[in-house]
N, C-alpha and C positions, 0 to 999 in steps of 0.2 A: 811444861809451861803453866804458870798460874793463870787461871781464867779470871776475867773481869766479871764481878758479880752484879747482876741487875735485878732489881725488884720492879716488876711491871704490874700496874693496876689495870686489869683488863675487863672483859665482858663484851667486847665488840669483835666483829670479824677481822678488823684491822689489827687488833691485838693478837689474835691467833696467827695471822699471816706474818706479823713482825716476829713473834716468838719462834715460828718455824724458820724464818730467815736467819735469825740470830743463832739458833741451834745449828744451822747448816754451816756456819762459819768455823765452828770449833773453837772460837776465841772467847765465847761468853758463857757464863753459867746463869741462866735466867730462872727466876721463880715468878710464876704468874699467880696473881692474887685476884680472886673473884669475891664479890660481895655476898653471894649465896642467895640472891633473890630468885634465881631460876632453879627449879627442883632438879632438873636433869641437864646440867651444862654439857656443851659439846666436848668431845675428846680434844685434848690439847697436846701439843708436841713437846712440852716442857713440864717439869714438876709444878704441881698446883697446890695452892692453899685456898681455903674458903672461909670467909668470915671477915668481920671488921677488925679494926686496930684499937678502937677506943679514942678516936679523935686524932688531932694533929700530934699531941704529945705521945700517944701510944704508937703512932706510925714512926715518929722520930726515934723512939726507943728501939723499935723493931729494926730500923735501918742501921742504927749503931750496933746493936747486939749481933746482927747478922753479917756485919762487915761488908755491907753493900757499897759499891762504887758508883752506882747510878740509879736514879728513880725515873721511871717512865709512867706517865699518866695516860693510859690508852682506854679510859673508861668512856661510857656513853656521853655524848655532848650535854645531856641533861642531868648528869650525875654531879650536880654542883657541890654537894657537901663534901664528898671524898676528894674532889678536885681542890677545894679550898684547903682541906687537911694536907693534901700532897704538897701544895705550894708552901704552906706554913712549915711543914716538916722539913722540906728541902732547905728553907731559909735557916731553920734552927740548927740543922746538922752541918750545913755547908756542903752537902752532897750535890753534885750536878743533877739537874732534872730537866726533862723534856716532856712536853705534852703532844700527843698525836691527836689532831682534831681535823676530821674531814670537813671540807667546806660546806656551808649551808646551801640548801636549794635556793634557786632564784626563780621568781615568777617569770613565765614566758607568755607570749601572745596566746590568748585563749584561756589562760588560767583565771579563775574567779576566786581570788584569795581575799579573805578578811584577816588582816594581821591582828593577833591578840597576844597579851602578855602571859596569861595563865589559862589552865584548863577550865577553871571556874568562870573566867570571862568568856571563853568560847561557848560554854554551855548556856550562859546568859544571853549571848548574842544570837543564839539559835532562834530566839523570839518566843512569843506565847502560843503561836499556832502549832499544832502537831506536825512534826517532820519525821522523816525516816533517815536516821543518822548512823553513819559508819564511824564508830568510836575506835580509832586505831592509835591508841596511846599506851598500850600495855595495860597491866593490871593495877599498878600502884595507885593511880588516881582515878580509876574507873568509877569509884563511888561518887565522884563529883556529879555524875549524871543524875543521881537521885534528887538533885535540886530541881530538876525539870522533868517530872515523870510523864508529862503529856506526850513525849516523843517515843517513837520506836527506836531501839538501839541495837545495832549489830556490833558486838564487842569482840575484838580479836586480841588474843594474847598467847604467849607460849605456855603458860600455866593457868589453871583455873583461878578465877577471882575469888578471894576469900576475905571476909565472909561473902556469901552470895549476894548479888545485887538485889536490892528491894525496889523492883520496878515492875509495872504491870505488863510491859511488852518489850522483852529483851531476848536476844538470841546470842549465845556464846559460840565462838569459833576458836578452837585451839590449833594454832599453826605457827610455824617458824619460817621466816624468809630464808633465801631470797624468793621473790615473787615475779611472775611475768605479767605483762600488760593484758594479754588475752584472758588469763584467769581472773584478774582483778576486774576487768570490764564485765565478765560473766557474773562475778560475785555482786557487783553493784547493781547490775540489771536484775538479777534474780530477786534481790531484796528490795528493789525499787528505791534505792538510796537517792536522796536529794541533797544531802549535806555530809561532808567529811570533816571530822575533827582529828587533827594530827599535830605532832611536834615537828619542828624543822630540824630533823636529825641529820639530814644530808646523807650522802652515800648512795650507792646503787641498789642495795639489798631490798629496800622497801620503797624505792622511788616509783615503782610501777603503779601504785595506787594514785599517785599524783598525775601520772600520764593518763590513767584511766578516767580520773575525774575531769581532766582537761578534755578528753575525747567526748565525754558524755555531757559536758556543760554543767558539772555539779559544783555547788558552792563548797569552798574549802576554808575552814577556820584554822589558820596556821599559827601555832604557838611558837613565839620567838624564843631563842636561847637567852639565858641570863648572861650578863657580862662574864667573860672567862676569868679564872684566877690568873694572877701574874706568874707566868712561866714561859720560857722559850718554847714556841709552838711551831710545829711543822704539820703539813697537810696530808702527806702520803707516807706509806711504808718505805718507799725508796728514799725519800728525803730524810726520814728518820735514820735509816741505815747509814746514809752519808754523814749525818750529823754525829752519830755515835762513832763511826770510823774516824772522823776528824778529831773528835774529843780524845780518843784513846790511841791515835796513831803514834808509832815510835818516835816520829819527828817531834810531835807535840810534847810527848813525855820527856824528851831531851831538851825541850825549850828551844828547838830550832825554828 
């Protein structure tokens, strides 16, 4: 049986779970592509490539040359550039494409959220008086904090921030989710945090910090997602499996 070839743009826990599920069916040949921003990516259940494609044109050429039947964008909700390239490449090649996007977090009673559009805006909205800030945004934009050096920053990321942050009072924590509420509460209390800067990534792996901030009455500066690129979108691994099965079902292929 000739397997259906899938190129999946990954980097999330959902991407790994989807790759594992697709592999288990025996129907699909999946290549998982990571951007390479994490020095030691997690083990994956399918063949892996690391690196960029050279924009939408390069991705389109890769899809054509590889004989792929489907493109899946399962990147981080804030990976806007690769998502745009994926949408444009799918349109250029005519290859079917789906996006896997977990739902955004929604504010609940007790949350003290200030919605912001960017990390830079979040840093500015912290105000002029010194605060103790948990910067939970990864390492890519951590340098935005240098615009407000009056604050203490607790910075958590999977890999070290390079180049090192030029701040008078900063502490780095290297860690990878998922996290639990108890440990997040302890972390916030230990460092006397009074403000959290984070992205509205959604999902359960890092939601514990939001729950901990709610429990402790901590201000949260929540960075909103940019508008998603145009692509048929599903919210869960199960829904994605159903969409793929429907697309490539024997009945659909016969035009029934």
